[in-house]
Each structure stands twice: as structure tokens, then as C-alpha cells.
C-alpha positions in Angstrom: 18.4 58.4 66.5 20.5 55.5 65.2 21.8 51.7 65.7 23.0 49.1 64.3 21.2 46.1 63.3 23.1 43.0 62.7 21.8 40.4 59.9 22.7 36.5 60.3 24.5 35.8 57.0 22.3 32.9 56.1 19.8 35.1 56.3 21.2 38.1 53.8 22.2 35.0 51.9 18.3 33.6 52.3 16.7 37.1 51.5 19.5 37.3 48.4 18.0 34.2 47.1 14.7 35.3 47.4 15.2 38.4 45.7 16.7 36.8 42.5 14.2 34.2 42.1 11.4 37.1 42.2 13.6 39.0 39.6 14.4 35.6 37.4 10.5 34.7 37.6 9.0 38.3 36.8 11.6 39.6 34.1 13.6 36.6 32.6 11.6 33.6 32.7 8.7 35.0 31.0 11.2 36.4 28.2 12.5 33.1 28.0 9.5 31.8 27.6 8.6 34.1 24.8 11.3 33.4 22.7 11.1 29.8 23.3 7.5 30.0 22.0 8.1 31.8 18.8 11.2 29.8 18.1 9.0 27.1 18.2 6.1 28.6 16.5 8.7 29.4 13.4 9.8 25.6 13.6 6.0 24.4 13.2 4.9 27.0 10.5 7.9 26.0 8.5 7.3 22.2 9.1 3.8 22.0 8.0 5.0 23.3 4.6 7.3 20.7 4.1 5.6 17.6 6.2 3.3 15.4 4.4 1.0 14.7 7.8 0.4 18.4 9.5 1.5 18.6 13.4 -2.2 18.6 14.6 -2.8 22.0 17.1 -3.9 19.3 19.6 0.3 18.3 19.9 1.1 22.0 20.3 -1.8 22.3 23.1 -0.1 23.0 26.5 0.3 20.0 28.5 -1.5 21.4 31.5 -4.6 21.7 29.1 -4.4 18.5 28.0 -4.3 16.9 31.8 -7.0 19.0 33.1 -9.0 18.0 30.2 -8.5 14.3 30.4 -8.6 14.3 34.5 -12.2 16.3 34.0 -13.9 14.3 30.7 -17.2 13.2 32.0 -16.3 9.0 31.2 -13.4 9.7 33.5 -15.5 11.3 36.1 -17.8 8.8 35.5 -15.9 6.0 36.5 -14.4 7.9 39.6 -17.9 7.6 40.6 -18.7 4.1 40.4 -15.2 3.4 41.8 -15.8 5.5 45.0 -19.1 3.8 45.4 -17.7 0.2 45.1 -14.9 0.5 47.2 -15.9 2.8 49.8 -12.8 5.7 48.9 -13.3 9.2 49.0 -13.7 11.0 45.8 -10.6 13.1 46.3 -8.5 10.0 46.7 -9.3 8.3 43.4 -9.1 12.0 41.9 -5.2 12.1 42.9 -5.0 8.8 41.6 -6.6 9.9 38.3 -4.6 13.0 38.5 -1.6 10.9 38.6 -2.0 8.5 35.8 -2.8 12.0 33.3 0.4 13.3 34.0 2.2 10.0 33.5 0.4 9.3 30.0 0.2 13.2 28.5 3.4 13.7 26.8 5.3 16.6 26.6 5.7 17.1 23.0 8.4 20.1 22.0 8.5 20.4 17.8 11.8 22.1 18.1 13.6 19.2 20.0 11.9 16.4 18.0 12.5 17.9 14.7 16.1 19.6 15.2 17.7 17.7 17.8 16.0 14.3 18.3 15.3 13.3 14.8 19.1 14.5 14.2 20.0 12.1 16.9 18.1 9.3 15.7 19.1 9.8 12.2 22.9 9.5 13.4 22.5 6.9 16.1 21.1 4.7 13.3 23.5 5.2 10.7 26.4 4.0 13.1 24.6 1.2 14.0 23.4 0.0 10.7 23.2 0.5 6.7 19.6 1.4 7.0 17.1 0.7 4.1 13.7 1.3 2.8 12.7 -2.0 1.0 9.2 -1.4 0.0 6.9 1.5 0.3 3.4 1.2 -1.1 3.6 5.0 -2.9 0.2 4.8 -4.4 -1.6 3.9 -1.2 0.0 6.2 0.9 -0.2 9.3 -1.4 -4.0 8.3 -1.3 -3.9 8.9 2.5 -5.9 12.7 3.2 -3.7 15.2 5.0 -6.6 15.2 7.8 -7.0 11.7 8.5 -5.9 10.4 11.7 -3.1 8.1 10.9 -1.8 5.0 12.9 1.9 3.2 11.8 1.5 -0.1 13.1 4.9 -1.6 13.7 6.7 -5.0 14.6 8.6 -5.0 17.3 11.8 -6.7 17.3 14.2 -4.4 19.3 14.2 -1.0 21.2 16.2 0.5 18.2 12.4 0.6 16.2 11.5 3.8 18.1 14.3 5.4 16.8 14.2 4.0 13.3 11.0 4.5 12.4 11.3 8.0 14.0 14.2 8.7 11.5 12.9 7.3 8.4 9.3 8.9 9.0 10.9 12.6 9.8 10.4 14.0 6.3 6.7 12.9 6.5 5.4 13.7 10.1 5.9 13.4 13.9 5.1 10.5 15.5 3.6 9.9 18.8 4.6 6.6 20.5 2.6 3.9 23.0 6.1 3.3 24.8 6.1 0.6 27.1 6.9 1.1 31.0 11.0 0.0 30.5 11.2 4.1 29.1 9.6 5.1 32.4 13.6 5.9 34.0 15.3 9.3 34.2 16.6 11.1 32.4 14.9 8.8 29.3 11.3 9.6 30.4 11.8 13.4 30.1 13.3 13.3 26.5 10.6 10.3 25.4 7.9 12.4 26.7 9.5 15.9 24.4 9.6 13.5 21.7 5.5 13.3 22.2 5.2 9.7 23.2 2.9 8.2 25.6 3.4 5.6 28.4 1.7 2.8 28.6 1.4 0.0 32.0 0.7 -2.7 29.7 -0.3 -5.0 32.3 -2.5 -2.7 34.5 -5.5 -4.1 36.2 -6.9 -0.7 37.4 -9.6 -0.2 35.7 -9.7 3.9 36.5 -5.9 3.6 34.7 -7.4 2.1 31.7 -10.7 4.5 31.1 -7.8 7.6 31.4 -5.8 5.6 29.0 -8.6 4.6 26.4 -9.7 8.4 26.9 -6.4 10.1 26.1 -6.1 7.9 23.0 -9.6 8.6 21.9 -8.7 11.9 22.2 -5.5 11.6 20.4 -6.7 9.7 17.5 -10.0 12.2 17.3 -7.9 14.9 17.1 -5.5 13.0 14.4 -2.5 13.0 15.8 0.0 10.4 14.0 0.3 7.5 16.4 3.4 5.0 15.9 1.9 1.4 17.7 3.3 -1.7 18.7 0.5 -4.2 18.7 2.3 -7.1 19.8 2.4 -5.3 23.1 6.3 -6.0 23.2 9.8 -7.5 21.9 9.3 -10.6 20.4 11.6 -12.8 22.7 11.6 -15.6 20.2 11.6 -13.7 16.6 8.8 -14.8 15.9 5.7 -12.5 15.0 3.6 -12.3 18.4 -0.3 -12.4 18.1 -1.7 -8.7 18.7 -2.7 -7.4 21.6 -6.2 -5.3 21.2 -6.3 -2.8 23.7 -5.1 0.1 22.3 -6.5 -0.4 19.1 -9.8 -0.8 20.5 -9.6 2.6 22.2 -8.8 3.8 18.5 -11.8 2.3 17.0 -14.9 2.0 19.5 -15.7 5.3 19.2 -14.9 6.0 15.7 -17.7 7.6 13.9 -17.5 6.7 10.0 -19.5 9.4 8.5 -17.5 12.0 10.3 -15.3 14.3 8.5 -11.8 12.3 9.3 -10.7 9.3 8.5 -8.5 6.5 10.9 -5.9 5.0 8.5 -3.7 2.1 9.7 -0.2 1.8 8.3 1.3 -1.8 8.3 5.1 -1.5 8.7 7.4 -4.3 8.9 10.9 -3.9 10.2 14.2 -6.5 10.3 17.7 -6.0 11.6 20.5 -8.4 10.6 21.9 -8.2 14.3 19.0 -7.3 16.9 21.6 -5.1 20.0 19.7 -7.1 22.3 19.4 -11.0 20.8 21.1 -12.8 23.5 19.3 -11.1 26.7 15.5 -11.6 24.8 16.5 -15.5 24.0 17.4 -15.8 27.8 14.3 -14.5 29.1 12.6 -17.3 28.1 14.6 -19.5 29.7 13.3 -20.1 33.5 16.2 -22.0 34.9 18.4 -18.9 34.4 18.0 -15.8 36.8 16.9 -12.5 35.2 20.2 -9.8 35.0 20.0 -7.2 37.7 20.6 -3.6 36.1 24.1 -3.2 37.1 24.9 -6.4 35.2 22.8 -5.3 32.0 24.6 -2.3 32.6 27.9 -3.5 32.5 27.3 -5.9 29.8 26.5 -2.7 27.8 29.8 -1.2 28.6 31.1 -3.8 27.6 29.7 -4.1 24.5 30.6 -0.3 23.3 33.8 -0.4 25.0 34.6 -3.6 22.6 33.0 -2.3 19.7 34.9 1.3 19.8 37.7 -0.8 20.0 37.3 -2.2 16.9 36.6 1.2 15.3 39.7 2.4 16.3 41.9 -0.2 15.0 39.7 0.0 11.9 38.3 -3.4 12.0 34.5 -2.6 12.9 31.3 -3.3 10.6 28.1 -1.7 11.2 25.8 -4.2 12.5 24.5 -5.4 8.8 21.2 -4.4 7.5 18.0 -2.5 8.9 15.1 -2.3 6.8 12.0 -1.0 6.8 8.9 -1.4 4.5 5.7 0.4 4.8 2.5 -1.4 3.1 -0.8 -0.2 1.7 -2.4 1.9 4.3 -6.1 0.6 5.7 -8.9 3.1 6.0 -11.3 2.2 8.3 -14.1 4.1 6.5 -13.6 2.0 3.8 -13.4 -1.8 5.9 -16.5 -0.7 8.0 -18.5 0.0 5.1 -17.3 -3.2 3.6 -18.3 -5.1 6.7 -21.5 -3.0 7.3 -20.0 -2.3 10.7 -20.2 0.4 13.5 -18.4 -0.1 16.4 -20.7 2.5 18.5 -23.4 0.3 17.9 -22.2 -3.2 19.1 -22.3 -4.9 22.6 -19.6 -5.5 24.6 -19.0 -9.6 23.2 -19.8 -8.0 19.4 -17.1 -5.3 20.1 -14.5 -7.8 21.4 -14.9 -10.4 18.4 -14.8 -7.4 16.1 -12.2 -5.5 17.5 -10.1 -9.3 17.6 -10.8 -9.7 13.9 -9.6 -6.3 13.0 -6.5 -6.5 15.1 -5.3 -10.2 13.3 -6.5 -9.2 10.3 -3.8 -5.8 11.0 -1.7 -8.1 12.2 -1.2 -10.1 9.1 -0.8 -6.7 6.8 2.2 -6.4 8.7 3.3 -9.9 8.5 2.9 -9.6 5.0 5.8 -6.4 4.8 7.8 -7.7 7.2 11.4 -7.4 4.9 13.6 -10.7 4.8 16.9 -9.8 5.3 20.4 -11.3 4.2 21.2 -12.7 7.9 17.1 -14.0 8.1 17.6 -16.0 5.1 20.6 -17.7 5.3 19.9 -18.5 9.2 16.6 -20.1 7.6 19.3 -21.9 5.3 21.5 -23.2 8.0 18.2 -24.6 10.1 16.4 -26.5 6.7 20.3 -28.2 6.4 21.1 -28.8 10.3 24.0 -30.7 11.4 25.3 -30.8 7.5 28.5 -29.1 6.1 27.7 -26.9 3.3 30.2 -25.3 0.7 29.5 -21.6 -0.2 28.3 -23.2 -3.8 25.6 -25.5 -2.0 24.7 -22.8 0.4 23.8 -20.1 -2.2 21.9 -22.7 -4.3 20.1 -23.5 -1.4 19.2 -19.9 -0.9 18.6 -19.1 -4.5 15.9 -22.0 -3.6 14.8 -20.3 -1.2 14.3 -16.8 -2.5 12.3 -18.1 -5.1 10.1 -20.0 -2.3 9.6 -16.7 -0.2 9.0 -14.5 -3.7 6.0 -16.7 -4.6 5.0 -16.4 -1.2 4.6 -12.6 -1.7 7.7 -11.7 0.5 9.6 -8.7 0.0 13.5 -9.8 0.1 15.5 -6.9 0.3 18.4 -7.4 -1.8 21.9 -4.9 -1.2 23.2 -3.8 -4.7 20.7 -5.8 -6.6 22.8 -9.3 -6.2 21.4 -12.0 -4.8 24.7 -13.5 -4.7 25.8 -10.8 -2.7 23.1 -10.9 -0.5 24.2 -14.6 0.6 27.7 -13.1 0.9 26.7 -10.4 3.4 24.4 -12.8 5.2 26.9 -15.4 5.5 29.9 -13.0 6.6 27.8 -11.7 9.3 26.7 -15.5 11.1 30.6 -16.0 11.1 31.7 -12.6 12.2 29.7 -13.4 15.2 30.8 -16.8 15.3 27.3 -18.5 14.7 28.7 -20.6 12.0 32.0 -21.9 11.5 34.3 -22.3 8.5 36.4 -25.2 8.1 38.2 -26.0 5.1 35.9 -24.2 3.3 33.0 -25.8 4.4 30.5 -23.8 6.9 28.4 -25.6 9.3 25.9 -23.9 11.8 27.5 -24.0 15.9 25.5 -26.5 17.9 25.5 -24.1 20.7 23.8 -21.2 18.8 21.3 -23.0 17.0 18.2 -21.0 19.6 20.1 -17.5 18.1 19.8 -19.0 14.7 16.4 -20.3 15.3 15.6 -16.3 16.4 16.8 -14.9 13.1 15.0 -17.1 11.1 11.8 -17.0 12.9 11.3 -12.7 11.8 10.4 -14.4 8.5 8.9 -17.9 9.3 5.0 -16.7 9.4 5.7 -16.0 5.8 6.8 -19.9 4.8 4.0 -21.1 6.8 6.5 -23.5 8.8 8.8 -23.9 11.4 12.1 -23.6 9.9 13.8 -26.0 12.1 11.7 -28.3 10.5 11.1 -27.0 6.9 12.6 -29.4 4.4 
């Protein structure tokens, strides 16, 4: 018995697609996964021979495993039970929220992407925009940090370029896991940042469940010796001044630290400064309540105009890089030594005592960060113009005042970046940058700060104001 069966074309396409997916899932994808894992394992083995601070197994653990560990952490489960009783919601509802938070926080670190692509891109971007320099490093102190220590780089936050700059400069020593703010939770940036090992932080979240999930992740990463990078100010400096530290992440790191344990916890202060911050005008505008914030589209158009303008300058061979970007690495602070010196054990303190000690530690570490912020040519010259406000200065007068300021900064223990080992050249470079940006006008060989740009000049002078312990606008 024979007959003809007619099958709709859409059904034929659907069956063929399902068959292709099955073939892909059963035969091709396992081979691809095996190949990728093999390549990544080989990269990690090569890197751990070269890197000063090794890539810890925690960072190589499958993301799904870390999410499950975080979701079913005993302290997280205890917080879930407490909130379920307090608000009268089913436990499953709160657990779903915990799972969502865990997926948001836990990174998807890919060593191959980080070192083969991410660091290459960071290096090219940083070198395209700036003359990147390491000004000062405490080599003796850094060499004393043992390989199995949990290391946290504490960095002042002046620009979103900070992430790129420090990743590039630290790539020869380690892979950094950043605490990134909510600004980075946009596609496709979110995927790229997670692949670089960053974890996201909702800085203003009041949800106790979120804070507990974040606390437990930070504890897990710190305990496992993951090398982290944190901006203790909690956000970009709007006025250029060094801000007071936010204590949340710092408290999460130290509250469970065992001073008698096998692994030390070491904080390394990192100071960054730029001759030009890409976001400077935008940051200043956010401080003016009468100015409405720009929409996302407006910000995109402004950025596009900036790129097109500078691309045009490149084509006409009239483009200068945005000056110097300088990074200093200070003296590491060992928590074992700190706690022994103060007779402390954070685990045994009451809530109020813990807060007071974390606050003291945070301000002490922030002071160490401030001590290693480099003095760049623009910050130096901007301070001179603010001190001699409304005065016209010849280049000779400007250099004389700048040399006096350098001596004052050196007496205060500042790290001044002197390009080409020439103080005169440093002053010339700073003046040229301010003149090119029309922050300073030149008339008949005399230089004067533009009155409408005083706020921007103050922004750059403020980056070193904490070293002088004075408001640069009021200094004699």
C-alpha cells in the first residue's frame, strides 16, 4: 500500500532546524568547548609561570558553580529566612531575587580574553590617548608581598579610563578583578567587563538581601586570594578633589579576616592623575543643579563629535595626545601587620566597634592613596594660575612661580612627574596643554587664565590640593 504524505514547508524547515540544533549540541559544541577549555588551560599555565601574582583557582571555577555556592551560602540563606519572616513573603520569591543578584555579581572571567584581547586593547587605547608613565613604585615593598597573599589595589577614581589604564599597567604582574559601578551594566559593555573578571556593585542599594549577597561574594573572592581592584571613593570625583572613602567593600573584606590564617590580605595604594580627563566638563556640569543632566542620546552625540574632531586633527597631522597619564604604586599595607600593631581582631568586635575600626582603616588607606597621587604638568601649572588669579604672567614669571610650587610639593612629600627629567619642560608641556584647550589665553607674550574656565582649572588643581593641605584658589 502506497500513498503520498504532504508536509507543509514550515514544518520541514522546523524539523531540519531541530535536527541541526541536535547535531550542533551533541557533536559540534562539545568539541568546541573542549578546544576552548584546552586553549584557556594552556594560557593559564603559561601566564602563571610569568605572573608575579598567580591566577587563583577561584577565578577559573565555572561561573555556574560560583553562583550556586553564593546562592546557597549559609549566611545568605539565613538572611533569606529572616527577610521572609519580616516581610511575610514566600521563601521562594526571595530566593529568586538572590539568584538574580548572584548572576548579576559573579563575573565570567576568561583568561584567554583578558590577556590575549583585553590587555592588548587596553594598551592600544591608553597609548593612543595618553603618554602613559609609571612615575613611582615602592619596589622593595611590592617585592615583599607573598604570592599567596590576597591583594587589593586601592585606586583614586578620576576617570573611567582608570580601569583601562591600571589593567594595562598591571598586566605583567596579575589579572585584576574590578568592582565596577552600575554605569557599566549596559550591553555589550557588561559582557566584556564580566569576561575581564569584574563584578558589579549597586553602590546605593538599600536592600539588605543584596548587601548580604555582595558581602558574601567579596568574602569568597578575598578568602580565595583573588587579586582585586577597588575605587574606595565609590565614584568619580566631580570637583577633582580626593573624596572620603566608602567603607562597604572594605568592611566586607576585613570583617572575617583571620590574622592567624595562612593567607595575608594586602592593600596596595595606587595614585592616578591625568593632564586631561575625558569626562572633565561633564563631571563639572553634574555639580550645577540648575543644569539639566544630558540624555543618553545627547551624551552619545557629544562623544561622537569629540571622536570626529580628533580624527580630523589626526588626518591633518595636528593632533596631540591628551598629555600625560601617570600612575604611582605605593607601599603595601599588610592586614596581619596592621592588626598585630593595633591588637585587633575584626571578627571579635561589636557592630559599633567594627564600624569605628573599619572607618579608621579606610581613612588611613585613603591617605596612603592620596600620598602617591602624582603631580602632572597640567595640575602643577593650573595651581600656579589659580594662585595668581587675574594676573597676567610672562613665561619667565610663570616658571619661577612653578619652581617655587615644586619645592613646596617636594617638602610635602609629593611625587612630581618630571617628563624628560626637565622641570622647565614639564612647565612648558603643562602650559601648552592649557593653551591648546583655551583655558589660558596668551596676549603679547603674557598668559592669563580665562575667567569662564576657572572652574575647570580648579578641577585639575584640586587633584593635588590635598598634598598642599590648602584650597588652591586661596593659596598665597
